[in-house]
Predicted model as a PDB file, atoms N, CA, C, CB and O in Angstrom, pLDDT in the B-factor column:
MODEL        1                                                                  
ATOM      1  N   UNK A   1       0.908  -1.466  -0.195  1.00 79.00           N  
ATOM      2  CA  UNK A   1       0.291   0.026  -0.010  1.00 79.00           C  
ATOM      3  C   UNK A   1       0.930   0.785   0.227  1.00 79.00           C  
ATOM      4  CB  UNK A   1      -0.529   0.308   0.796  1.00 79.00           C  
ATOM      5  O   UNK A   1       0.363   1.524  -0.577  1.00 79.00           O  
ATOM      6  N   UNK A   2       2.272   1.887   0.931  1.00 83.00           N  
ATOM      7  CA  UNK A   2       2.788   2.120   0.869  1.00 83.00           C  
ATOM      8  C   UNK A   2       3.855   2.963   0.325  1.00 83.00           C  
ATOM      9  CB  UNK A   2       2.547   1.672   1.020  1.00 83.00           C  
ATOM     10  O   UNK A   2       4.444   4.002   0.623  1.00 83.00           O  
ATOM     11  N   UNK A   3       3.855   1.441  -1.257  1.00 84.00           N  
ATOM     12  CA  UNK A   3       5.235   1.580  -2.252  1.00 84.00           C  
ATOM     13  C   UNK A   3       3.196   2.105  -3.202  1.00 84.00           C  
ATOM     14  CB  UNK A   3       6.893  -0.570  -2.891  1.00 84.00           C  
ATOM     15  O   UNK A   3       3.042   3.193  -2.646  1.00 84.00           O  
ATOM     16  N   UNK A   4       2.522   2.013  -3.675  1.00 91.00           N  
ATOM     17  CA  UNK A   4       1.367   2.231  -4.508  1.00 91.00           C  
ATOM     18  C   UNK A   4       1.342   3.577  -4.051  1.00 91.00           C  
ATOM     19  CB  UNK A   4       0.013   1.308  -4.325  1.00 91.00           C  
ATOM     20  O   UNK A   4       0.981   4.299  -4.980  1.00 91.00           O  
ATOM     21  N   UNK A   5       1.563   4.192  -3.057  1.00 92.00           N  
ATOM     22  CA  UNK A   5       0.885   6.418  -2.995  1.00 92.00           C  
ATOM     23  C   UNK A   5       2.650   6.439  -2.855  1.00 92.00           C  
ATOM     24  CB  UNK A   5      -0.635   7.550  -0.737  1.00 92.00           C  
ATOM     25  O   UNK A   5       3.046   7.391  -2.181  1.00 92.00           O  
ATOM     26  N   UNK A   6       3.474   5.753  -3.262  1.00 93.00           N  
ATOM     27  CA  UNK A   6       4.799   6.695  -3.260  1.00 93.00           C  
ATOM     28  C   UNK A   6       5.160   7.007  -4.780  1.00 93.00           C  
ATOM     29  CB  UNK A   6       6.190   5.888  -2.478  1.00 93.00           C  
ATOM     30  O   UNK A   6       5.825   7.953  -5.201  1.00 93.00           O  
ATOM     31  N   UNK A   7       4.176   5.322  -5.957  1.00 92.00           N  
ATOM     32  CA  UNK A   7       5.072   5.273  -7.494  1.00 92.00           C  
ATOM     33  C   UNK A   7       4.104   6.541  -7.830  1.00 92.00           C  
ATOM     34  CB  UNK A   7       4.958   3.517  -8.821  1.00 92.00           C  
ATOM     35  O   UNK A   7       4.558   7.554  -8.363  1.00 92.00           O  
ATOM     36  N   UNK A   8       2.762   6.402  -7.481  1.00 94.00           N  
ATOM     37  CA  UNK A   8       1.833   7.524  -7.443  1.00 94.00           C  
ATOM     38  C   UNK A   8       2.233   8.649  -7.964  1.00 94.00           C  
ATOM     39  CB  UNK A   8       1.454   7.826  -6.268  1.00 94.00           C  
ATOM     40  O   UNK A   8       2.095   9.081  -9.108  1.00 94.00           O  
ATOM     41  N   UNK A   9       2.896   9.231  -6.762  1.00 95.00           N  
ATOM     42  CA  UNK A   9       3.495  10.485  -6.104  1.00 95.00           C  
ATOM     43  C   UNK A   9       4.563  10.379  -6.890  1.00 95.00           C  
ATOM     44  CB  UNK A   9       3.792  10.570  -4.487  1.00 95.00           C  
ATOM     45  O   UNK A   9       4.416  11.410  -7.547  1.00 95.00           O  
ATOM     46  N   UNK A  10       6.059   9.613  -7.526  1.00 96.00           N  
ATOM     47  CA  UNK A  10       6.701   9.280  -8.575  1.00 96.00           C  
ATOM     48  C   UNK A  10       6.374   9.545  -9.510  1.00 96.00           C  
ATOM     49  CB  UNK A  10       6.898   8.398  -8.702  1.00 96.00           C  
ATOM     50  O   UNK A  10       6.999  10.137 -10.390  1.00 96.00           O  
ATOM     51  N   UNK A  11       4.949   9.023  -9.518  1.00 95.00           N  
ATOM     52  CA  UNK A  11       4.496   9.449 -11.477  1.00 95.00           C  
ATOM     53  C   UNK A  11       3.703  10.956 -11.692  1.00 95.00           C  
ATOM     54  CB  UNK A  11       3.000   8.028 -12.272  1.00 95.00           C  
ATOM     55  O   UNK A  11       3.394  11.320 -12.827  1.00 95.00           O  
ATOM     56  N   UNK A  12       3.355  11.939 -10.275  1.00 96.00           N  
ATOM     57  CA  UNK A  12       3.403  12.691 -11.005  1.00 96.00           C  
ATOM     58  C   UNK A  12       3.734  13.864 -10.422  1.00 96.00           C  
ATOM     59  CB  UNK A  12       2.497  12.642 -11.624  1.00 96.00           C  
ATOM     60  O   UNK A  12       3.099  14.918 -10.379  1.00 96.00           O  
ATOM     61  N   UNK A  13       5.411  13.409  -9.716  1.00 96.00           N  
ATOM     62  CA  UNK A  13       6.698  14.476  -9.997  1.00 96.00           C  
ATOM     63  C   UNK A  13       7.249  14.597 -11.623  1.00 96.00           C  
ATOM     64  CB  UNK A  13       8.120  13.887  -9.026  1.00 96.00           C  
ATOM     65  O   UNK A  13       7.562  15.382 -12.519  1.00 96.00           O  
ATOM     66  N   UNK A  14       7.134  13.470 -11.324  1.00 96.00           N  
ATOM     67  CA  UNK A  14       7.836  13.256 -13.272  1.00 96.00           C  
ATOM     68  C   UNK A  14       6.914  13.599 -13.987  1.00 96.00           C  
ATOM     69  CB  UNK A  14       8.253  11.610 -14.017  1.00 96.00           C  
ATOM     70  O   UNK A  14       7.398  13.644 -15.118  1.00 96.00           O  
ATOM     71  N   UNK A  15       5.624  13.938 -14.043  1.00 96.00           N  
ATOM     72  CA  UNK A  15       4.314  14.432 -14.736  1.00 96.00           C  
ATOM     73  C   UNK A  15       5.199  15.969 -14.448  1.00 96.00           C  
ATOM     74  CB  UNK A  15       2.387  14.018 -13.858  1.00 96.00           C  
ATOM     75  O   UNK A  15       6.264  16.103 -15.050  1.00 96.00           O  
ATOM     76  N   UNK A  16       4.923  16.623 -13.910  1.00 97.00           N  
ATOM     77  CA  UNK A  16       5.571  17.843 -13.341  1.00 97.00           C  
ATOM     78  C   UNK A  16       6.850  18.247 -13.643  1.00 97.00           C  
ATOM     79  CB  UNK A  16       5.598  17.779 -12.097  1.00 97.00           C  
ATOM     80  O   UNK A  16       7.006  19.274 -14.304  1.00 97.00           O  
ATOM     81  N   UNK A  17       7.696  17.664 -13.301  1.00 97.00           N  
ATOM     82  CA  UNK A  17       8.799  17.779 -14.658  1.00 97.00           C  
ATOM     83  C   UNK A  17       8.748  18.037 -15.708  1.00 97.00           C  
ATOM     84  CB  UNK A  17       9.319  16.988 -15.030  1.00 97.00           C  
ATOM     85  O   UNK A  17       9.237  19.032 -16.244  1.00 97.00           O  
ATOM     86  N   UNK A  18       8.012  16.999 -16.301  1.00 97.00           N  
ATOM     87  CA  UNK A  18       8.159  16.955 -17.321  1.00 97.00           C  
ATOM     88  C   UNK A  18       7.254  18.351 -18.281  1.00 97.00           C  
ATOM     89  CB  UNK A  18       7.878  15.555 -17.479  1.00 97.00           C  
ATOM     90  O   UNK A  18       7.497  18.573 -19.467  1.00 97.00           O  
ATOM     91  N   UNK A  19       6.364  19.041 -17.571  1.00 97.00           N  
ATOM     92  CA  UNK A  19       5.599  20.084 -17.810  1.00 97.00           C  
ATOM     93  C   UNK A  19       5.883  20.707 -18.342  1.00 97.00           C  
ATOM     94  CB  UNK A  19       5.249  20.616 -17.209  1.00 97.00           C  
ATOM     95  O   UNK A  19       5.643  21.248 -19.421  1.00 97.00           O  
ATOM     96  N   UNK A  20       7.153  20.724 -16.755  1.00 97.00           N  
ATOM     97  CA  UNK A  20       8.434  22.492 -16.515  1.00 97.00           C  
ATOM     98  C   UNK A  20       9.694  22.354 -18.027  1.00 97.00           C  
ATOM     99  CB  UNK A  20      10.020  22.267 -14.159  1.00 97.00           C  
ATOM    100  O   UNK A  20      10.701  22.931 -18.435  1.00 97.00           O  
ATOM    101  N   UNK A  21       9.144  21.644 -18.265  1.00 97.00           N  
ATOM    102  CA  UNK A  21      10.604  21.313 -19.598  1.00 97.00           C  
ATOM    103  C   UNK A  21       9.929  21.613 -20.617  1.00 97.00           C  
ATOM    104  CB  UNK A  21      11.369  19.572 -19.929  1.00 97.00           C  
ATOM    105  O   UNK A  21      10.285  22.328 -21.553  1.00 97.00           O  
ATOM    106  N   UNK A  22       8.467  20.826 -20.399  1.00 97.00           N  
ATOM    107  CA  UNK A  22       6.934  21.513 -22.098  1.00 97.00           C  
ATOM    108  C   UNK A  22       7.780  23.193 -21.702  1.00 97.00           C  
ATOM    109  CB  UNK A  22       3.784  21.479 -21.437  1.00 97.00           C  
ATOM    110  O   UNK A  22       8.838  23.561 -22.212  1.00 97.00           O  
ATOM    111  N   UNK A  23       6.771  24.159 -20.452  1.00 96.00           N  
ATOM    112  CA  UNK A  23       7.006  25.394 -20.475  1.00 96.00           C  
ATOM    113  C   UNK A  23       7.811  26.270 -21.033  1.00 96.00           C  
ATOM    114  CB  UNK A  23       7.094  25.556 -19.727  1.00 96.00           C  
ATOM    115  O   UNK A  23       7.576  27.253 -21.735  1.00 96.00           O  
ATOM    116  N   UNK A  24       9.510  25.461 -20.353  1.00 96.00           N  
ATOM    117  CA  UNK A  24      10.578  26.267 -20.998  1.00 96.00           C  
ATOM    118  C   UNK A  24      11.000  26.585 -22.028  1.00 96.00           C  
ATOM    119  CB  UNK A  24      11.320  26.070 -20.807  1.00 96.00           C  
ATOM    120  O   UNK A  24      11.328  27.586 -22.664  1.00 96.00           O  
ATOM    121  N   UNK A  25      10.928  25.341 -22.110  1.00 96.00           N  
ATOM    122  CA  UNK A  25      10.805  25.398 -23.853  1.00 96.00           C  
ATOM    123  C   UNK A  25       9.938  25.983 -24.721  1.00 96.00           C  
ATOM    124  CB  UNK A  25      10.640  24.296 -24.362  1.00 96.00           C  
ATOM    125  O   UNK A  25      10.362  26.579 -25.711  1.00 96.00           O  
ATOM    126  N   UNK A  26       8.571  25.874 -24.436  1.00 97.00           N  
ATOM    127  CA  UNK A  26       7.909  26.753 -25.667  1.00 97.00           C  
ATOM    128  C   UNK A  26       7.513  28.718 -24.555  1.00 97.00           C  
ATOM    129  CB  UNK A  26       5.769  25.476 -26.414  1.00 97.00           C  
ATOM    130  O   UNK A  26       6.625  29.434 -25.017  1.00 97.00           O  
ATOM    131  N   UNK A  27       8.133  29.100 -23.525  1.00 97.00           N  
ATOM    132  CA  UNK A  27       8.780  30.393 -22.932  1.00 97.00           C  
ATOM    133  C   UNK A  27       9.403  30.908 -24.150  1.00 97.00           C  
ATOM    134  CB  UNK A  27       9.905  30.175 -21.662  1.00 97.00           C  
ATOM    135  O   UNK A  27       9.013  31.552 -25.124  1.00 97.00           O  
ATOM    136  N   UNK A  28      10.536  30.388 -23.744  1.00 96.00           N  
ATOM    137  CA  UNK A  28      11.831  30.665 -25.507  1.00 96.00           C  
ATOM    138  C   UNK A  28      11.376  30.672 -26.457  1.00 96.00           C  
ATOM    139  CB  UNK A  28      12.960  29.635 -26.072  1.00 96.00           C  
ATOM    140  O   UNK A  28      11.792  31.616 -27.129  1.00 96.00           O  
ATOM    141  N   UNK A  29      10.494  29.926 -27.072  1.00 97.00           N  
ATOM    142  CA  UNK A  29      10.098  29.979 -28.539  1.00 97.00           C  
ATOM    143  C   UNK A  29       9.435  30.915 -28.145  1.00 97.00           C  
ATOM    144  CB  UNK A  29       9.419  28.845 -29.389  1.00 97.00           C  
ATOM    145  O   UNK A  29       9.839  31.724 -28.979  1.00 97.00           O  
ATOM    146  N   UNK A  30       8.883  31.358 -27.672  1.00 97.00           N  
ATOM    147  CA  UNK A  30       7.275  32.522 -27.327  1.00 97.00           C  
ATOM    148  C   UNK A  30       8.524  33.893 -27.920  1.00 97.00           C  
ATOM    149  CB  UNK A  30       6.363  32.745 -24.678  1.00 97.00           C  
ATOM    150  O   UNK A  30       8.531  34.734 -28.818  1.00 97.00           O  
ATOM    151  N   UNK A  31       9.590  33.410 -26.653  1.00 96.00           N  
ATOM    152  CA  UNK A  31      10.693  35.276 -26.626  1.00 96.00           C  
ATOM    153  C   UNK A  31      11.410  35.171 -27.846  1.00 96.00           C  
ATOM    154  CB  UNK A  31      12.258  35.597 -25.104  1.00 96.00           C  
ATOM    155  O   UNK A  31      11.581  36.283 -28.345  1.00 96.00           O  
ATOM    156  N   UNK A  32      11.901  34.222 -28.520  1.00 96.00           N  
ATOM    157  CA  UNK A  32      12.382  34.664 -29.799  1.00 96.00           C  
ATOM    158  C   UNK A  32      11.075  34.804 -30.905  1.00 96.00           C  
ATOM    159  CB  UNK A  32      13.543  33.558 -30.302  1.00 96.00           C  
ATOM    160  O   UNK A  32      11.354  35.355 -31.970  1.00 96.00           O  
ATOM    161  N   UNK A  33      10.220  34.518 -30.785  1.00 97.00           N  
ATOM    162  CA  UNK A  33       9.527  34.790 -32.019  1.00 97.00           C  
ATOM    163  C   UNK A  33       8.404  36.123 -31.984  1.00 97.00           C  
ATOM    164  CB  UNK A  33       8.777  33.403 -32.378  1.00 97.00           C  
ATOM    165  O   UNK A  33       7.694  36.471 -32.928  1.00 97.00           O  
ATOM    166  N   UNK A  34       8.463  36.732 -30.659  1.00 97.00           N  
ATOM    167  CA  UNK A  34       8.088  37.607 -30.356  1.00 97.00           C  
ATOM    168  C   UNK A  34       9.254  39.208 -30.727  1.00 97.00           C  
ATOM    169  CB  UNK A  34       7.717  37.113 -29.038  1.00 97.00           C  
ATOM    170  O   UNK A  34       8.866  40.337 -31.026  1.00 97.00           O  
ATOM    171  N   UNK A  35      10.350  38.833 -30.598  1.00 95.00           N  
ATOM    172  CA  UNK A  35      11.653  39.475 -30.996  1.00 95.00           C  
ATOM    173  C   UNK A  35      11.950  39.424 -32.514  1.00 95.00           C  
ATOM    174  CB  UNK A  35      12.812  38.784 -30.251  1.00 95.00           C  
ATOM    175  O   UNK A  35      12.621  40.039 -33.343  1.00 95.00           O  
ATOM    176  N   UNK A  36      11.046  38.302 -32.447  1.00 96.00           N  
ATOM    177  CA  UNK A  36      11.313  38.994 -33.996  1.00 96.00           C  
ATOM    178  C   UNK A  36      10.812  39.383 -34.845  1.00 96.00           C  
ATOM    179  CB  UNK A  36      11.726  38.592 -34.680  1.00 96.00           C  
ATOM    180  O   UNK A  36      11.139  39.623 -36.007  1.00 96.00           O  
ATOM    181  N   UNK A  37       9.655  39.501 -34.088  1.00 97.00           N  
ATOM    182  CA  UNK A  37       8.362  40.266 -34.410  1.00 97.00           C  
ATOM    183  C   UNK A  37       8.383  41.151 -33.988  1.00 97.00           C  
ATOM    184  CB  UNK A  37       7.263  39.909 -34.146  1.00 97.00           C  
ATOM    185  O   UNK A  37       7.267  41.605 -34.244  1.00 97.00           O  
ATOM    186  N   UNK A  38       9.189  42.250 -33.136  1.00 97.00           N  
ATOM    187  CA  UNK A  38       9.089  43.059 -33.216  1.00 97.00           C  
ATOM    188  C   UNK A  38      10.749  44.081 -33.862  1.00 97.00           C  
ATOM    189  CB  UNK A  38       8.391  43.081 -32.069  1.00 97.00           C  
ATOM    190  O   UNK A  38      11.050  45.257 -33.660  1.00 97.00           O  
ATOM    191  N   UNK A  39      11.401  43.121 -34.554  1.00 97.00           N  
ATOM    192  CA  UNK A  39      12.359  43.998 -35.502  1.00 97.00           C  
ATOM    193  C   UNK A  39      11.601  44.419 -36.593  1.00 97.00           C  
ATOM    194  CB  UNK A  39      13.638  43.240 -36.073  1.00 97.00           C  
ATOM    195  O   UNK A  39      11.441  45.580 -36.972  1.00 97.00           O  
ATOM    196  N   UNK A  40      11.067  43.215 -37.158  1.00 97.00           N  
ATOM    197  CA  UNK A  40      10.039  43.434 -38.376  1.00 97.00           C  
ATOM    198  C   UNK A  40       8.446  44.516 -37.904  1.00 97.00           C  
ATOM    199  CB  UNK A  40       9.487  41.560 -38.878  1.00 97.00           C  
ATOM    200  O   UNK A  40       7.554  44.663 -38.739  1.00 97.00           O  
ATOM    201  N   UNK A  41       8.374  45.008 -36.826  1.00 98.00           N  
ATOM    202  CA  UNK A  41       7.360  45.951 -36.973  1.00 98.00           C  
ATOM    203  C   UNK A  41       7.779  47.237 -36.493  1.00 98.00           C  
ATOM    204  CB  UNK A  41       6.183  45.543 -36.327  1.00 98.00           C  
ATOM    205  O   UNK A  41       7.043  48.223 -36.473  1.00 98.00           O  
ATOM    206  N   UNK A  42       9.896  47.192 -35.805  1.00 98.00           N  
ATOM    207  CA  UNK A  42      10.419  47.884 -36.423  1.00 98.00           C  
ATOM    208  C   UNK A  42      11.204  48.717 -37.350  1.00 98.00           C  
ATOM    209  CB  UNK A  42      10.364  47.826 -36.211  1.00 98.00           C  
ATOM    210  O   UNK A  42      11.503  49.911 -37.314  1.00 98.00           O  
ATOM    211  N   UNK A  43      11.506  47.606 -38.340  1.00 98.00           N  
ATOM    212  CA  UNK A  43      12.051  47.266 -39.657  1.00 98.00           C  
ATOM    213  C   UNK A  43      10.793  48.793 -40.568  1.00 98.00           C  
ATOM    214  CB  UNK A  43      11.687  44.992 -40.149  1.00 98.00           C  
ATOM    215  O   UNK A  43      11.041  49.980 -40.778  1.00 98.00           O  
ATOM    216  N   UNK A  44       9.175  47.725 -40.944  1.00 98.00           N  
ATOM    217  CA  UNK A  44       8.204  47.860 -40.812  1.00 98.00           C  
ATOM    218  C   UNK A  44       7.721  49.890 -40.947  1.00 98.00           C  
ATOM    219  CB  UNK A  44       8.081  46.952 -39.555  1.00 98.00           C  
ATOM    220  O   UNK A  44       7.552  50.628 -41.918  1.00 98.00           O  
ATOM    221  N   UNK A  45       7.670  50.065 -39.778  1.00 98.00           N  
ATOM    222  CA  UNK A  45       8.370  51.934 -39.065  1.00 98.00           C  
ATOM    223  C   UNK A  45       9.081  52.166 -39.637  1.00 98.00           C  
ATOM    224  CB  UNK A  45       9.103  52.341 -37.671  1.00 98.00           C  
ATOM    225  O   UNK A  45       8.520  53.095 -40.217  1.00 98.00           O  
ATOM    226  N   UNK A  46      10.621  52.087 -40.339  1.00 98.00           N  
ATOM    227  CA  UNK A  46      10.740  52.832 -40.910  1.00 98.00           C  
ATOM    228  C   UNK A  46      11.116  52.863 -42.306  1.00 98.00           C  
ATOM    229  CB  UNK A  46      11.200  53.267 -40.318  1.00 98.00           C  
ATOM    230  O   UNK A  46      12.080  53.472 -42.770  1.00 98.00           O  
ATOM    231  N   UNK A  47      10.038  51.955 -43.119  1.00 98.00           N  
ATOM    232  CA  UNK A  47      10.007  51.904 -43.952  1.00 98.00           C  
ATOM    233  C   UNK A  47       8.731  52.977 -44.055  1.00 98.00           C  
ATOM    234  CB  UNK A  47      10.155  50.677 -44.312  1.00 98.00           C  
ATOM    235  O   UNK A  47       8.964  53.935 -44.792  1.00 98.00           O  
ATOM    236  N   UNK A  48       7.538  52.956 -43.480  1.00 98.00           N  
ATOM    237  CA  UNK A  48       6.550  53.473 -43.662  1.00 98.00           C  
ATOM    238  C   UNK A  48       7.428  54.955 -43.060  1.00 98.00           C  
ATOM    239  CB  UNK A  48       5.175  52.711 -42.973  1.00 98.00           C  
ATOM    240  O   UNK A  48       7.189  55.663 -44.038  1.00 98.00           O  
ATOM    241  N   UNK A  49       8.273  55.875 -42.112  1.00 98.00           N  
ATOM    242  CA  UNK A  49       8.511  56.959 -42.150  1.00 98.00           C  
ATOM    243  C   UNK A  49       9.031  57.701 -43.094  1.00 98.00           C  
ATOM    244  CB  UNK A  49       8.944  57.055 -41.436  1.00 98.00           C  
ATOM    245  O   UNK A  49       8.936  58.908 -43.318  1.00 98.00           O  
ATOM    246  N   UNK A  50       9.851  56.468 -43.870  1.00 98.00           N  
ATOM    247  CA  UNK A  50      11.117  56.771 -44.997  1.00 98.00           C  
ATOM    248  C   UNK A  50      10.089  57.207 -46.377  1.00 98.00           C  
ATOM    249  CB  UNK A  50      12.350  55.015 -45.394  1.00 98.00           C  
ATOM    250  O   UNK A  50      10.317  58.049 -47.245  1.00 98.00           O  
ATOM    251  N   UNK A  51       8.730  56.177 -46.192  1.00 98.00           N  
ATOM    252  CA  UNK A  51       8.384  56.898 -47.462  1.00 98.00           C  
ATOM    253  C   UNK A  51       7.421  58.381 -47.410  1.00 98.00           C  
ATOM    254  CB  UNK A  51       7.589  55.782 -48.318  1.00 98.00           C  
ATOM    255  O   UNK A  51       7.346  59.053 -48.439  1.00 98.00           O  
ATOM    256  N   UNK A  52       6.698  58.831 -46.142  1.00 98.00           N  
ATOM    257  CA  UNK A  52       6.257  59.784 -46.058  1.00 98.00           C  
ATOM    258  C   UNK A  52       7.513  61.038 -45.882  1.00 98.00           C  
ATOM    259  CB  UNK A  52       5.290  59.542 -45.086  1.00 98.00           C  
ATOM    260  O   UNK A  52       7.080  62.155 -46.166  1.00 98.00           O  
ATOM    261  N   UNK A  53       8.439  61.016 -45.615  1.00 97.00           N  
ATOM    262  CA  UNK A  53       9.544  61.974 -45.042  1.00 97.00           C  
ATOM    263  C   UNK A  53      10.006  61.634 -47.078  1.00 97.00           C  
ATOM    264  CB  UNK A  53      10.944  61.238 -43.140  1.00 97.00           C  
ATOM    265  O   UNK A  53      10.957  62.381 -47.308  1.00 97.00           O  
ATOM    266  N   UNK A  54       9.782  61.147 -47.878  1.00 97.00           N  
ATOM    267  CA  UNK A  54      10.684  60.741 -49.382  1.00 97.00           C  
ATOM    268  C   UNK A  54       9.289  62.077 -50.059  1.00 97.00           C  
ATOM    269  CB  UNK A  54      10.618  58.209 -50.241  1.00 97.00           C  
ATOM    270  O   UNK A  54       9.329  63.051 -50.811  1.00 97.00           O  
ATOM    271  N   UNK A  55       8.617  61.635 -49.559  1.00 96.00           N  
ATOM    272  CA  UNK A  55       6.894  62.269 -50.368  1.00 96.00           C  
ATOM    273  C   UNK A  55       6.889  63.913 -50.282  1.00 96.00           C  
ATOM    274  CB  UNK A  55       5.111  61.651 -49.226  1.00 96.00           C  
ATOM    275  O   UNK A  55       6.619  64.756 -51.137  1.00 96.00           O  
ATOM    276  N   UNK A  56       7.307  64.035 -48.863  1.00 95.00           N  
ATOM    277  CA  UNK A  56       7.287  65.418 -47.910  1.00 95.00           C  
ATOM    278  C   UNK A  56       8.237  66.283 -49.263  1.00 95.00           C  
ATOM    279  CB  UNK A  56       8.333  65.224 -45.861  1.00 95.00           C  
ATOM    280  O   UNK A  56       7.889  67.081 -50.133  1.00 95.00           O  
ATOM    281  N   UNK A  57       9.762  65.557 -48.844  1.00 95.00           N  
ATOM    282  CA  UNK A  57      10.933  66.333 -49.640  1.00 95.00           C  
ATOM    283  C   UNK A  57      10.388  66.060 -51.218  1.00 95.00           C  
ATOM    284  CB  UNK A  57      12.733  65.592 -49.298  1.00 95.00           C  
ATOM    285  O   UNK A  57      10.822  66.896 -52.010  1.00 95.00           O  
ATOM    286  N   UNK A  58       9.734  65.293 -51.654  1.00 95.00           N  
ATOM    287  CA  UNK A  58       8.618  65.196 -53.602  1.00 95.00           C  
ATOM    288  C   UNK A  58       8.266  66.469 -53.171  1.00 95.00           C  
ATOM    289  CB  UNK A  58       6.755  63.773 -54.094  1.00 95.00           C  
ATOM    290  O   UNK A  58       9.185  67.257 -52.946  1.00 95.00           O  
ATOM    291  N   UNK A  59       7.270  66.776 -53.032  1.00 94.00           N  
ATOM    292  CA  UNK A  59       6.071  67.867 -52.634  1.00 94.00           C  
ATOM    293  C   UNK A  59       7.077  69.249 -52.491  1.00 94.00           C  
ATOM    294  CB  UNK A  59       5.076  67.405 -50.880  1.00 94.00           C  
ATOM    295  O   UNK A  59       6.846  70.088 -53.362  1.00 94.00           O  
ATOM    296  N   UNK A  60       8.045  69.569 -51.621  1.00 93.00           N  
ATOM    297  CA  UNK A  60       8.501  70.426 -51.288  1.00 93.00           C  
ATOM    298  C   UNK A  60       9.410  70.530 -52.774  1.00 93.00           C  
ATOM    299  CB  UNK A  60       9.031  70.286 -49.870  1.00 93.00           C  
ATOM    300  O   UNK A  60       8.883  71.395 -53.474  1.00 93.00           O  
ATOM    301  N   UNK A  61      10.517  69.958 -53.404  1.00 93.00           N  
ATOM    302  CA  UNK A  61      11.195  70.515 -54.573  1.00 93.00           C  
ATOM    303  C   UNK A  61      10.671  70.772 -55.348  1.00 93.00           C  
ATOM    304  CB  UNK A  61      11.939  70.029 -55.090  1.00 93.00           C  
ATOM    305  O   UNK A  61      11.190  71.623 -56.071  1.00 93.00           O  
ATOM    306  N   UNK A  62       8.605  69.961 -55.943  1.00 92.00           N  
ATOM    307  CA  UNK A  62       8.098  70.535 -57.359  1.00 92.00           C  
ATOM    308  C   UNK A  62       7.764  71.530 -56.906  1.00 92.00           C  
ATOM    309  CB  UNK A  62       7.017  69.915 -58.225  1.00 92.00           C  
ATOM    310  O   UNK A  62       7.351  72.228 -57.832  1.00 92.00           O  
ATOM    311  N   UNK A  63       7.707  71.946 -56.151  1.00 89.00           N  
ATOM    312  CA  UNK A  63       7.036  73.846 -55.577  1.00 89.00           C  
ATOM    313  C   UNK A  63       6.467  74.060 -54.263  1.00 89.00           C  
ATOM    314  CB  UNK A  63       5.579  74.487 -56.507  1.00 89.00           C  
ATOM    315  O   UNK A  63       6.481  75.089 -53.587  1.00 89.00           O  
ATOM    316  N   UNK A  64       5.982  72.969 -54.017  1.00 84.00           N  
ATOM    317  CA  UNK A  64       5.398  72.935 -52.988  1.00 84.00           C  
ATOM    318  C   UNK A  64       3.309  72.962 -52.710  1.00 84.00           C  
ATOM    319  CB  UNK A  64       6.219  74.059 -52.503  1.00 84.00           C  
ATOM    320  O   UNK A  64       2.510  72.030 -52.796  1.00 84.00           O  
ATOM    321  N   UNK A  65       3.115  74.203 -52.433  1.00 81.00           N  
ATOM    322  CA  UNK A  65       1.939  74.568 -52.482  1.00 81.00           C  
ATOM    323  C   UNK A  65       2.148  76.280 -53.371  1.00 81.00           C  
ATOM    324  CB  UNK A  65       1.298  74.465 -50.811  1.00 81.00           C  
ATOM    325  O   UNK A  65       1.276  77.067 -53.739  1.00 81.00           O  
ATOM    326  N   UNK A  66       3.005  76.329 -53.432  1.00 79.00           N  
ATOM    327  CA  UNK A  66       3.810  77.309 -55.222  1.00 79.00           C  
ATOM    328  C   UNK A  66       1.755  77.351 -55.978  1.00 79.00           C  
ATOM    329  CB  UNK A  66       5.767  75.344 -57.024  1.00 79.00           C  
ATOM    330  O   UNK A  66       0.884  76.485 -56.066  1.00 79.00           O  
ATOM    331  N   UNK A  67       1.808  78.587 -56.284  1.00 72.00           N  
ATOM    332  CA  UNK A  67       0.663  78.920 -57.152  1.00 72.00           C  
ATOM    333  C   UNK A  67       1.411  78.434 -58.443  1.00 72.00           C  
ATOM    334  CB  UNK A  67       0.104  80.611 -57.126  1.00 72.00           C  
ATOM    335  O   UNK A  67       0.856  78.498 -59.540  1.00 72.00           O  
TER     336      UNK A  67                                                      
ENDMDL                                                                          
END                                                                             
């Protein structure tokens, strides 16, 4: 009877350790993916702002609001 209890507890501990290891790997993957998403968004913002700046410069060079 005591052996069964110890075996069940050991099984639960192994399951918890396995789940903890899986969660650690999952967190690392999520962290990497979020880092890549942040990098992509950073470049997207740079491109959009650069495009707006180039449009404003082109507008000014072509005469702006002058009649």
